[in-house]
C-alpha positions in Angstrom: 50.2 -64.3 63.5 50.1 -68.2 64.7 48.4 -69.1 68.1 45.9 -66.4 67.8 42.2 -66.6 68.0 39.9 -64.5 65.7 36.3 -64.2 66.5 34.3 -63.9 63.3 31.0 -62.0 63.7 28.8 -63.5 61.0 25.6 -61.6 62.0 24.7 -59.3 64.5 21.2 -60.6 64.1 19.9 -63.2 66.7 16.9 -65.5 66.6 16.7 -65.2 70.7 15.0 -62.5 73.0 16.9 -62.9 76.1 15.6 -60.7 79.2 19.4 -59.8 79.9 20.7 -59.2 76.5 20.9 -55.8 74.7 22.5 -57.6 71.5 23.7 -55.1 68.8 22.5 -51.8 68.6 20.9 -51.7 64.7 23.8 -50.0 62.3 26.7 -50.9 64.2 27.8 -53.3 61.3 25.8 -54.9 58.4 23.7 -58.0 59.0 26.0 -60.2 56.9 29.7 -60.5 56.0 30.7 -57.7 53.6 34.5 -58.5 52.9 36.1 -61.1 50.6 36.6 -64.5 52.2 40.4 -64.1 50.8 40.7 -61.5 53.1 39.8 -63.4 56.2 42.0 -66.4 54.7 45.2 -64.3 54.9 45.1 -63.1 58.6 43.1 -66.3 59.9 45.0 -69.4 58.4 47.2 -71.3 60.9 44.9 -69.4 63.6 42.0 -70.5 65.6 38.8 -69.4 64.2 35.4 -68.9 66.1 31.9 -68.2 64.9 30.0 -65.7 66.9 27.0 -63.4 66.5 24.1 -62.4 67.1 23.4 -66.2 66.5 26.0 -67.6 64.4 23.9 -70.4 63.3 21.8 -67.9 61.3 24.7 -67.6 58.5 25.5 -71.2 58.6 26.1 -71.6 54.8 28.7 -68.8 55.3 30.2 -70.5 58.3 30.5 -73.7 56.4 32.1 -71.8 53.6 34.6 -70.1 55.8 35.1 -73.9 57.3 35.9 -75.2 54.1 38.1 -72.5 52.9 40.1 -71.3 56.0 43.3 -73.5 57.4 42.4 -73.2 61.2 44.1 -75.0 64.0 40.7 -74.8 66.1 37.1 -74.0 64.9 35.3 -72.8 67.6 31.4 -72.2 67.6 29.4 -70.0 70.3 25.6 -70.5 70.1 22.3 -70.4 71.6 21.8 -74.1 70.2 18.3 -73.4 68.7 19.6 -74.5 65.1 22.4 -77.0 66.0 20.1 -79.8 64.9 20.5 -78.4 61.3 24.0 -78.5 61.0 25.5 -81.7 59.5 27.5 -84.0 61.3 30.8 -83.5 59.1 30.7 -79.9 60.3 30.2 -80.9 63.9 32.7 -83.5 64.2 35.3 -80.5 63.0 34.6 -78.0 66.0 37.3 -78.2 68.5 34.7 -76.4 71.0 31.1 -75.7 71.1 29.9 -73.6 73.6 26.0 -73.1 74.2 24.0 -70.8 75.7 22.6 -72.7 78.9 21.6 -71.1 82.2 21.1 -73.9 84.3 17.8 -75.1 86.0 14.6 -75.4 83.7 13.0 -72.6 85.5 15.9 -70.1 85.2 16.8 -70.7 81.9 13.3 -70.5 80.5 13.1 -67.3 82.4 15.7 -65.4 80.6 16.0 -67.6 77.5 13.2 -70.0 76.8 13.4 -73.5 75.0 14.8 -75.4 77.7 13.9 -78.8 76.3 14.7 -77.8 72.6 18.3 -76.6 73.4 19.0 -79.6 75.7 17.7 -82.2 73.1 20.0 -80.3 70.4 23.1 -80.4 73.0 22.2 -84.3 73.4 21.9 -84.5 69.7 25.4 -83.5 69.2 26.8 -86.1 71.5 25.3 -88.6 69.6 26.6 -87.5 66.5 30.3 -88.3 67.6 31.4 -84.7 68.8 34.3 -85.4 70.8 35.3 -82.1 71.6 34.5 -79.6 74.3 30.9 -79.0 74.6 30.5 -76.0 77.0 27.6 -74.9 78.8 27.8 -71.0 78.7 25.6 -69.6 81.5 24.7 -66.0 82.3 24.6 -65.4 86.4 21.9 -62.9 86.7 19.4 -62.0 89.3 17.6 -65.2 89.5 20.6 -67.2 89.4 21.4 -69.6 92.4 25.0 -70.3 91.1 25.4 -73.6 93.2 22.1 -75.2 92.1 22.4 -74.1 88.7 26.1 -75.1 88.0 25.2 -78.3 90.0 22.0 -78.9 87.6 24.2 -78.5 84.4 26.8 -81.2 86.1 24.3 -83.6 86.8 22.6 -83.6 82.8 25.8 -84.9 82.4 26.0 -84.1 78.9 28.4 -81.0 78.8 32.2 -81.2 79.3 32.4 -78.0 81.1 30.4 -75.2 82.5 31.3 -71.5 82.2 29.6 -68.5 83.4 29.7 -64.9 83.3 28.1 -62.3 85.8 25.4 -60.3 84.1 27.2 -56.9 85.4 27.8 -53.4 83.8 26.2 -53.9 80.6 23.0 -55.4 81.9 19.7 -54.6 80.5 17.5 -51.9 82.6 14.9 -53.8 85.2 17.3 -57.2 85.4 18.7 -56.1 88.9 16.7 -55.6 92.1 19.6 -55.5 94.6 23.0 -56.3 93.4 24.8 -55.9 96.4 22.8 -58.9 98.1 23.0 -60.8 95.2 26.9 -60.3 95.3 26.8 -62.0 98.9 24.5 -64.7 98.0 26.7 -65.5 94.9 29.7 -65.4 96.5 29.0 -68.0 99.3 27.5 -70.2 96.5 30.9 -70.0 94.6 32.5 -70.8 98.1 30.4 -74.0 98.3 30.9 -75.0 94.9 34.6 -74.8 95.2 34.3 -77.1 98.3 32.3 -79.8 96.1 34.8 -79.3 93.4 37.7 -79.8 95.8 36.1 -82.9 97.3 35.8 -84.6 94.3 39.1 -83.6 92.8 40.5 -85.5 95.8 38.6 -88.6 94.6 40.3 -88.4 91.3 37.3 -86.8 89.6 37.7 -83.6 87.7 34.7 -81.2 87.0 35.3 -79.2 83.8 34.1 -75.9 85.8 36.3 -73.3 83.6 36.5 -70.4 86.2 37.9 -72.6 88.8 40.3 -74.7 86.3 41.5 -71.2 84.9 42.2 -69.5 88.1 44.2 -72.8 89.2 46.1 -72.6 86.2 47.0 -69.0 87.2 48.9 -70.4 90.0 51.5 -72.0 87.7 51.3 -69.2 85.0 50.2 -66.0 86.0 48.0 -63.6 83.7 49.3 -60.6 82.3 46.3 -59.4 80.6 42.4 -60.7 80.8 42.4 -64.3 80.2 40.1 -64.1 77.1 43.2 -62.1 75.6 41.1 -59.7 73.7 43.2 -57.2 72.0 46.3 -59.4 72.9 45.9 -62.6 71.1 42.1 -62.7 70.3 40.6 -60.3 68.1 36.9 -60.1 66.7 36.1 -59.4 63.3 33.1 -57.4 62.4 31.0 -57.9 59.2 32.5 -54.8 57.7 36.0 -56.0 58.3 36.8 -53.9 61.2 39.3 -55.7 63.4 37.9 -55.5 67.2 39.7 -56.3 70.4 36.8 -57.3 72.0 33.6 -58.4 70.1 30.9 -56.9 72.4 31.6 -53.1 72.0 31.9 -52.5 68.0 30.9 -48.8 68.8 33.8 -47.5 71.1 36.8 -45.9 69.4 39.4 -47.8 71.9 38.0 -51.1 70.8 39.0 -50.8 67.1 42.3 -52.1 66.4 42.6 -52.6 62.6 40.8 -53.9 59.9 41.2 -56.8 57.4 42.7 -54.4 54.8 45.3 -52.7 57.1 46.0 -55.7 59.7 46.2 -55.4 63.5 47.7 -51.8 64.0 47.6 -51.6 67.9 47.2 -53.5 70.8 45.5 -52.6 73.9 46.8 -52.0 77.4 45.4 -52.9 80.7 45.1 -49.5 82.9 44.9 -49.0 86.7 43.7 -49.7 89.4 44.0 -53.4 88.0 47.6 -53.2 87.4 48.6 -52.5 91.0 46.2 -55.0 92.6 47.5 -57.8 94.2 45.1 -60.1 92.4 46.2 -59.1 88.7 48.1 -62.1 88.3 44.9 -64.4 88.9 42.4 -62.2 86.8 44.5 -60.1 84.4 42.1 -57.0 85.0 39.3 -59.3 84.3 37.8 -57.8 81.3 39.1 -54.9 78.7 35.8 -53.6 78.7 35.2 -53.7 82.3 38.8 -52.2 82.9 38.1 -49.1 80.9 34.3 -48.5 81.5 32.9 -47.6 84.7 28.6 -47.6 83.6 28.3 -49.0 87.4 30.6 -46.2 88.9 33.2 -47.1 91.4 31.1 -48.6 93.7 29.9 -51.3 90.9 33.4 -51.8 89.8 34.4 -52.6 93.5 31.2 -54.9 93.9 32.2 -57.0 90.7 36.1 -57.3 91.9 35.0 -58.5 95.1 33.2 -61.7 93.2 37.1 -62.0 91.5 38.9 -61.7 95.0 36.1 -64.4 96.7 36.6 -66.9 93.7 40.6 -66.2 93.9 40.7 -67.0 97.4 38.3 -69.8 97.5 40.6 -71.7 94.9 43.9 -70.5 96.6 42.8 -72.1 99.8 43.0 -75.5 97.5 46.5 -74.7 96.3 47.9 -77.8 97.7 45.4 -80.0 96.0 45.7 -78.1 92.7 49.3 -78.5 92.6 49.4 -82.2 93.1 46.8 -82.3 90.0 48.5 -79.4 88.0 48.8 -81.4 84.5 45.1 -82.2 84.2 44.2 -79.1 85.8 45.7 -76.5 83.1 43.0 -74.7 81.2 42.3 -73.8 78.6 44.6 -75.6 76.1 44.0 -73.3 73.6 42.1 -69.8 73.5 38.1 -70.9 73.0 36.4 -67.5 73.7 36.0 -68.6 77.4 36.5 -65.6 79.8 37.9 -67.7 82.6 36.9 -64.7 85.2 33.1 -64.4 85.7 
């Protein structure tokens, strides 16, 4: 099983109240881990382990117990950052990657999440504690997001090593969107502008760690054969009741349950049409197993989201010669770290 990523859902409970997040419905899994730690060790030793929620730092003691027991190649944390200041230095330094929910400009972050100053201070404190791994700003791009302005704001803070974002599409909470189609037009223009900035900096020898750009650029050399997050292929989530899921976001869907800690992984997922026949498949791998299967926004919504992927790919391919000249430093990710690559 070496080389896999196991996303351990420490709790479905969260201490945030983000406008766009539906969270886990009550009753989908227990609020705390129910399985014995030895069951996790059998499947996770020698692989990478990511801690996920809800908010995983609500179960900080359980997380530390796992880190002290499981012999993982990499430890990864995905957090809203509110309790990062309570985690001891010795554990912070053991993470290869810490992803912190951070939505860009103060007014945007505070609109959707709140606590801009508190989270930023906790991120800066992680650096002061000597953390040398990836520190990724994990954005959600929603109605009030200006992708160029919000990403540039994060870069100018000079505290994150990378920026990644996901579009708040398909599973979005009611009332978040006013006009998704017009927003997509603005978003696509912002991505093109951001790629031009990224490329101009790369020509000067400066590589900004914009995860979607680096990941799509990497697909020029190493095409995707499934969604870049590898959910259901090399990445699996473990629910608090011991079920093994392909993807952590939809524990209620039958197709997403692929085994259990008692039985192991019983099956892999398959990517469905129309993605397999698409000329962009090698660059996006079908984007996301949930998106590939579910049509919560219908075919029109599916096509609109796909248009953002095609715009991103086309923008990156326009820089192909520059990317070829910088192949070694652009290659990303070096290991599975929960980033989906495709927004």
